[in-house]
TIRO-2110 file (N, C-alpha, C; in Angstrom, 1 decimal):
// TIRO-2110
0.8, -1.2, 0.0, N, 1, A
0.0, 0.0, 0.0, CA, 1, A
0.9, 1.2, 0.0, C, 1, A
0.7, 2.1, -1.0, N, 2, A
1.5, 3.4, -1.0, CA, 2, A
1.2, 4.3, 0.1, C, 2, A
2.2, 5.1, 0.5, N, 3, A
1.9, 6.0, 1.6, CA, 3, A
1.2, 7.2, 1.1, C, 3, A
0.8, 8.1, 2.1, N, 4, A
0.1, 9.3, 1.8, CA, 4, A
0.8, 10.2, 0.8, C, 4, A
2.1, 10.4, 1.0, N, 5, A
2.9, 11.3, 0.2, CA, 5, A
2.9, 10.8, -1.3, C, 5, A
3.0, 9.5, -1.5, N, 6, A
2.9, 9.0, -2.9, CA, 6, A
1.6, 9.3, -3.5, C, 6, A
0.5, 9.1, -2.8, N, 7, A
-0.8, 9.3, -3.3, CA, 7, A
-1.1, 10.8, -3.7, C, 7, A
-0.6, 11.6, -2.8, N, 8, A
-0.8, 13.1, -3.0, CA, 8, A
0.0, 13.5, -4.2, C, 8, A
1.2, 13.0, -4.3, N, 9, A
2.1, 13.4, -5.4, CA, 9, A
1.6, 12.9, -6.8, C, 9, A
1.0, 11.8, -6.8, N, 10, A
0.4, 11.2, -8.0, CA, 10, A
-0.8, 12.2, -8.5, C, 10, A
-1.6, 12.6, -7.5, N, 11, A
-2.7, 13.5, -7.8, CA, 11, A
-2.1, 14.8, -8.3, C, 11, A
-1.1, 15.3, -7.7, N, 12, A
-0.5, 16.6, -8.1, CA, 12, A
0.0, 16.5, -9.6, C, 12, A
0.7, 15.4, -9.9, N, 13, A
1.3, 15.2, -11.2, CA, 13, A
0.1, 15.1, -12.2, C, 13, A
-0.9, 14.4, -11.9, N, 14, A
-2.1, 14.2, -12.8, CA, 14, A
-2.7, 15.5, -13.1, C, 14, A
-2.9, 16.4, -12.0, N, 15, A
-3.5, 17.7, -12.2, CA, 15, A
-2.6, 18.6, -13.1, C, 15, A
-1.3, 18.5, -12.9, N, 16, A
-0.3, 19.3, -13.6, CA, 16, A
-0.4, 18.8, -15.1, C, 16, A
-0.5, 17.6, -15.4, N, 17, A
-0.6, 17.1, -16.7, CA, 17, A
-1.9, 17.5, -17.4, C, 17, A
-3.0, 17.6, -16.7, N, 18, A
-4.3, 18.0, -17.3, CA, 18, A
-4.5, 19.5, -17.4, C, 18, A
-3.7, 20.2, -16.8, N, 19, A
-3.8, 21.7, -16.7, CA, 19, A
-3.9, 22.3, -18.1, C, 19, A
-3.0, 22.0, -19.1, N, 20, A
-3.1, 22.6, -20.4, CA, 20, A
-4.4, 22.3, -21.1, C, 20, A
-4.9, 21.1, -20.9, N, 21, A
-6.1, 20.6, -21.6, CA, 21, A
-7.4, 21.3, -21.1, C, 21, A
-7.4, 21.7, -19.8, N, 22, A
-8.6, 22.3, -19.2, CA, 22, A
-8.4, 23.8, -19.0, C, 22, A
-7.5, 24.4, -19.8, N, 23, A
-7.2, 25.8, -19.7, CA, 23, A
-8.4, 26.6, -20.3, C, 23, A
-8.5, 27.9, -20.0, N, 24, A
-9.5, 28.8, -20.6, CA, 24, A
-9.4, 28.9, -22.1, C, 24, A
-8.1, 28.9, -22.5, N, 25, A
-7.9, 29.0, -24.0, CA, 25, A
-8.4, 27.8, -24.7, C, 25, A
-8.2, 26.6, -24.1, N, 26, A
-8.7, 25.4, -24.7, CA, 26, A
-10.2, 25.3, -24.8, C, 26, A
-10.8, 25.7, -23.7, N, 27, A
-12.3, 25.8, -23.6, CA, 27, A
-12.8, 26.7, -24.7, C, 27, A
-12.2, 27.9, -24.8, N, 28, A
-12.6, 28.9, -25.8, CA, 28, A
-12.5, 28.3, -27.2, C, 28, A
-11.4, 27.6, -27.5, N, 29, A
-11.1, 27.1, -28.8, CA, 29, A
-12.2, 26.0, -29.1, C, 29, A
-12.5, 25.1, -28.1, N, 30, A
-13.5, 24.1, -28.3, CA, 30, A
-14.8, 24.7, -28.5, C, 30, A
-15.2, 25.7, -27.8, N, 31, A
-16.5, 26.4, -28.0, CA, 31, A
-16.6, 26.9, -29.4, C, 31, A
-15.5, 27.6, -29.9, N, 32, A
-15.5, 28.2, -31.3, CA, 32, A
-15.6, 27.1, -32.3, C, 32, A
-14.7, 26.1, -32.2, N, 33, A
-14.7, 25.0, -33.2, CA, 33, A
-16.0, 24.2, -33.2, C, 33, A
-16.5, 23.9, -32.0, N, 34, A
-17.7, 23.2, -31.9, CA, 34, A
-18.9, 23.9, -32.5, C, 34, A
-19.0, 25.2, -32.3, N, 35, A
-20.1, 26.1, -32.8, CA, 35, A
-20.0, 26.1, -34.3, C, 35, A
-18.7, 26.3, -34.8, N, 36, A
-18.6, 26.3, -36.3, CA, 36, A
-18.9, 25.0, -36.9, C, 36, A
-18.6, 23.9, -36.3, N, 37, A
-19.0, 22.6, -36.8, CA, 37, A
-20.5, 22.5, -36.9, C, 37, A
-21.2, 22.9, -35.9, N, 38, A
-22.7, 22.7, -35.9, CA, 38, A
-23.3, 23.7, -36.9, C, 38, A
-22.7, 24.9, -37.1, N, 39, A
-23.2, 25.8, -38.1, CA, 39, A
-23.1, 25.2, -39.4, C, 39, A
-21.9, 24.5, -39.7, N, 40, A
-21.7, 23.8, -41.0, CA, 40, A
-22.7, 22.7, -41.2, C, 40, A
-23.2, 22.1, -40.1, N, 41, A
-24.2, 21.1, -40.3, CA, 41, A
-25.6, 21.7, -40.5, C, 41, A
-25.9, 22.9, -40.1, N, 42, A
-27.2, 23.5, -40.3, CA, 42, A
-27.3, 24.4, -41.6, C, 42, A
-26.2, 24.9, -42.1, N, 43, A
-26.2, 25.8, -43.2, CA, 43, A
-25.4, 25.2, -44.4, C, 43, A
-25.9, 25.5, -45.6, N, 44, A
-25.2, 25.1, -46.8, CA, 44, A
-24.1, 26.1, -47.1, C, 44, A
-22.9, 25.8, -46.6, N, 45, A
-21.8, 26.7, -46.6, CA, 45, A
-21.4, 27.2, -48.0, C, 45, A
-21.5, 26.3, -49.0, N, 46, A
-21.1, 26.6, -50.3, CA, 46, A
-21.9, 27.8, -50.9, C, 46, A
-23.2, 27.7, -50.5, N, 47, A
-24.1, 28.8, -51.0, CA, 47, A
-23.8, 30.1, -50.3, C, 47, A
-23.5, 30.0, -49.0, N, 48, A
-23.2, 31.2, -48.2, CA, 48, A
-21.9, 31.9, -48.8, C, 48, A
-20.9, 31.1, -49.1, N, 49, A
-19.7, 31.6, -49.7, CA, 49, A
-19.9, 32.2, -51.1, C, 49, A
-20.7, 31.5, -51.9, N, 50, A
-21.1, 32.1, -53.2, CA, 50, A
-21.8, 33.4, -53.1, C, 50, A
-22.8, 33.5, -52.2, N, 51, A
-23.5, 34.8, -52.0, CA, 51, A
-22.6, 35.8, -51.5, C, 51, A
-21.6, 35.5, -50.6, N, 52, A
-20.7, 36.4, -50.0, CA, 52, A
-19.8, 37.0, -51.1, C, 52, A
-19.3, 36.2, -52.0, N, 53, A
-18.4, 36.7, -53.0, CA, 53, A
-19.1, 37.6, -54.0, C, 53, A
-20.4, 37.3, -54.2, N, 54, A
-21.2, 38.3, -55.0, CA, 54, A
-21.4, 39.6, -54.3, C, 54, A
-21.5, 39.6, -53.0, N, 55, A
-21.7, 40.8, -52.3, CA, 55, A
-20.4, 41.6, -52.3, C, 55, A
-19.2, 40.9, -52.2, N, 56, A
-17.9, 41.6, -52.2, CA, 56, A
-17.7, 42.4, -53.4, C, 56, A
-18.3, 41.9, -54.6, N, 57, A
-18.1, 42.6, -55.8, CA, 57, A
-19.0, 43.9, -55.8, C, 57, A
-20.0, 43.9, -55.1, N, 58, A
-20.9, 45.1, -55.1, CA, 58, A
-20.8, 45.9, -53.8, C, 58, A
-20.1, 45.5, -52.8, N, 59, A
-20.0, 46.2, -51.6, CA, 59, A
-21.2, 45.8, -50.6, C, 59, A
-21.5, 46.6, -49.7, N, 60, A
-22.6, 46.3, -48.7, CA, 60, A
-22.4, 45.0, -48.0, C, 60, A
-21.1, 44.8, -47.5, N, 61, A
-20.8, 43.5, -46.8, CA, 61, A
-21.5, 43.5, -45.5, C, 61, A
-21.5, 44.6, -44.8, N, 62, A
-22.2, 44.7, -43.4, CA, 62, A
-23.7, 44.4, -43.5, C, 62, A
-24.3, 45.0, -44.6, N, 63, A
-25.7, 44.8, -44.8, CA, 63, A
-26.0, 43.3, -45.1, C, 63, A
-25.1, 42.7, -45.9, N, 64, A
-25.3, 41.2, -46.2, CA, 64, A
-25.2, 40.4, -44.9, C, 64, A
-24.2, 40.7, -44.1, N, 65, A
-24.0, 39.9, -42.9, CA, 65, A
-25.2, 40.1, -41.9, C, 65, A
-25.6, 41.3, -41.8, N, 66, A
-26.8, 41.5, -40.9, CA, 66, A
-28.0, 40.8, -41.4, C, 66, A
-28.3, 40.9, -42.7, N, 67, A
-29.4, 40.2, -43.3, CA, 67, A
-29.3, 38.7, -43.2, C, 67, A
-28.1, 38.2, -43.4, N, 68, A
-27.9, 36.7, -43.3, CA, 68, A
-28.2, 36.3, -41.9, C, 68, A
-27.7, 37.1, -40.9, N, 69, A
-27.9, 36.7, -39.5, CA, 69, A
-29.4, 36.8, -39.1, C, 69, A
-30.1, 37.8, -39.5, N, 70, A
-31.5, 38.0, -39.1, CA, 70, A
-32.4, 37.1, -39.8, C, 70, A
-32.1, 36.6, -41.0, N, 71, A
-33.0, 35.8, -41.8, CA, 71, A
-32.7, 34.3, -41.8, C, 71, A
-32.0, 33.9, -40.7, N, 72, A
-31.7, 32.5, -40.5, CA, 72, A
-32.5, 31.9, -39.3, C, 72, A
-32.4, 30.6, -39.1, N, 73, A
-33.1, 30.0, -37.9, CA, 73, A
-32.4, 30.4, -36.6, C, 73, A
-33.1, 30.3, -35.5, N, 74, A
-32.6, 30.7, -34.2, CA, 74, A
-31.4, 29.9, -33.8, C, 74, A
-31.4, 28.6, -34.2, N, 75, A
-30.2, 27.7, -33.8, CA, 75, A
-29.0, 28.3, -34.4, C, 75, A
-29.0, 28.7, -35.7, N, 76, A
-27.8, 29.2, -36.3, CA, 76, A
-27.4, 30.6, -35.7, C, 76, A
-28.4, 31.4, -35.3, N, 77, A
-28.1, 32.6, -34.7, CA, 77, A
-27.4, 32.4, -33.4, C, 77, A
-27.9, 31.5, -32.6, N, 78, A
-27.3, 31.1, -31.3, CA, 78, A
-25.9, 30.6, -31.5, C, 78, A
-25.7, 29.7, -32.5, N, 79, A
-24.4, 29.2, -32.7, CA, 79, A
-23.4, 30.2, -33.2, C, 79, A
-23.9, 31.2, -34.0, N, 80, A
-23.1, 32.3, -34.5, CA, 80, A
-22.6, 33.2, -33.3, C, 80, A
-23.5, 33.4, -32.4, N, 81, A
-23.1, 34.2, -31.2, CA, 81, A
-22.1, 33.4, -30.3, C, 81, A
-22.4, 32.1, -30.2, N, 82, A
-21.4, 31.3, -29.4, CA, 82, A
-20.0, 31.3, -30.1, C, 82, A
-20.0, 31.2, -31.4, N, 83, A
-18.7, 31.3, -32.1, CA, 83, A
-18.0, 32.6, -31.9, C, 83, A
-18.8, 33.7, -32.0, N, 84, A
-18.2, 35.0, -31.8, CA, 84, A
-17.6, 35.2, -30.3, C, 84, A
-18.4, 34.7, -29.4, N, 85, A
-18.0, 34.8, -28.0, CA, 85, A
-16.7, 33.9, -27.8, C, 85, A
-16.7, 32.7, -28.3, N, 86, A
-15.6, 31.8, -28.2, CA, 86, A
-14.3, 32.4, -28.8, C, 86, A
-14.4, 33.0, -30.0, N, 87, A
-13.3, 33.6, -30.7, CA, 87, A
-12.8, 34.8, -29.9, C, 87, A
-13.7, 35.7, -29.4, N, 88, A
-13.2, 36.8, -28.6, CA, 88, A
-12.6, 36.3, -27.3, C, 88, A
-13.1, 35.3, -26.7, N, 89, A
-12.6, 34.8, -25.4, CA, 89, A
-11.2, 34.2, -25.7, C, 89, A
-11.0, 33.5, -26.8, N, 90, A
-9.7, 32.9, -27.2, CA, 90, A
-8.7, 34.0, -27.4, C, 90, A
-9.1, 35.1, -28.1, N, 91, A
-8.1, 36.2, -28.4, CA, 91, A
-7.7, 36.8, -27.0, C, 91, A
-8.7, 37.0, -26.1, N, 92, A
-8.4, 37.5, -24.8, CA, 92, A
-7.4, 36.7, -24.0, C, 92, A
-7.6, 35.3, -24.1, N, 93, A
-6.7, 34.4, -23.4, CA, 93, A
-5.3, 34.4, -24.0, C, 93, A
-5.3, 34.5, -25.3, N, 94, A
-4.0, 34.5, -26.0, CA, 94, A
-3.2, 35.8, -25.7, C, 94, A
-4.0, 36.9, -25.6, N, 95, A
-3.4, 38.2, -25.3, CA, 95, A
-2.8, 38.2, -23.9, C, 95, A
-3.6, 37.6, -23.0, N, 96, A
-3.1, 37.5, -21.6, CA, 96, A
-1.9, 36.6, -21.4, C, 96, A
-1.7, 35.6, -22.3, N, 97, A
-0.6, 34.7, -22.2, CA, 97, A
0.7, 35.3, -22.8, C, 97, A
0.6, 36.3, -23.6, N, 98, A
1.8, 36.9, -24.2, CA, 98, A
2.4, 37.8, -23.2, C, 98, A
3.7, 37.7, -22.9, N, 99, A
4.3, 38.6, -21.9, CA, 99, A
4.3, 40.0, -22.4, C, 99, A
4.2, 40.9, -21.5, N, 100, A
4.1, 42.3, -21.8, CA, 100, A
5.6, 42.8, -22.0, C, 100, A
5.7, 43.8, -22.8, N, 101, A
7.0, 44.5, -23.1, CA, 101, A
7.2, 45.6, -22.0, C, 101, A
8.3, 45.5, -21.3, N, 102, A
8.5, 46.5, -20.3, CA, 102, A
9.6, 47.4, -20.8, C, 102, A
9.3, 48.7, -20.8, N, 103, A
10.3, 49.7, -21.2, CA, 103, A
11.0, 50.2, -19.9, C, 103, A
12.3, 50.0, -19.9, N, 104, A
13.1, 50.4, -18.8, CA, 104, A
13.6, 51.8, -18.9, C, 104, A
END
């Protein structure tokens, strides 16, 4: 039977190994990728890309994005918001992980 020190140290090593997997950045990345995956299952992406390239030729990109968002089902709207939140959260976590430049 292992002693208490060995048991505690095994748990500490296990938690240290799992730490990068359960980080905020990983959760944000999984939220973003998962939401994008389910958007792809709900929307015909090839048609969206074709319509978007037509809009790029004529301008009014913001109007197209707003109309596409408002004229889709609620599931896609919620997944789009979840993707946006996940991407912003991921950028925040990545910005926090970059060391700051100190001017002396």
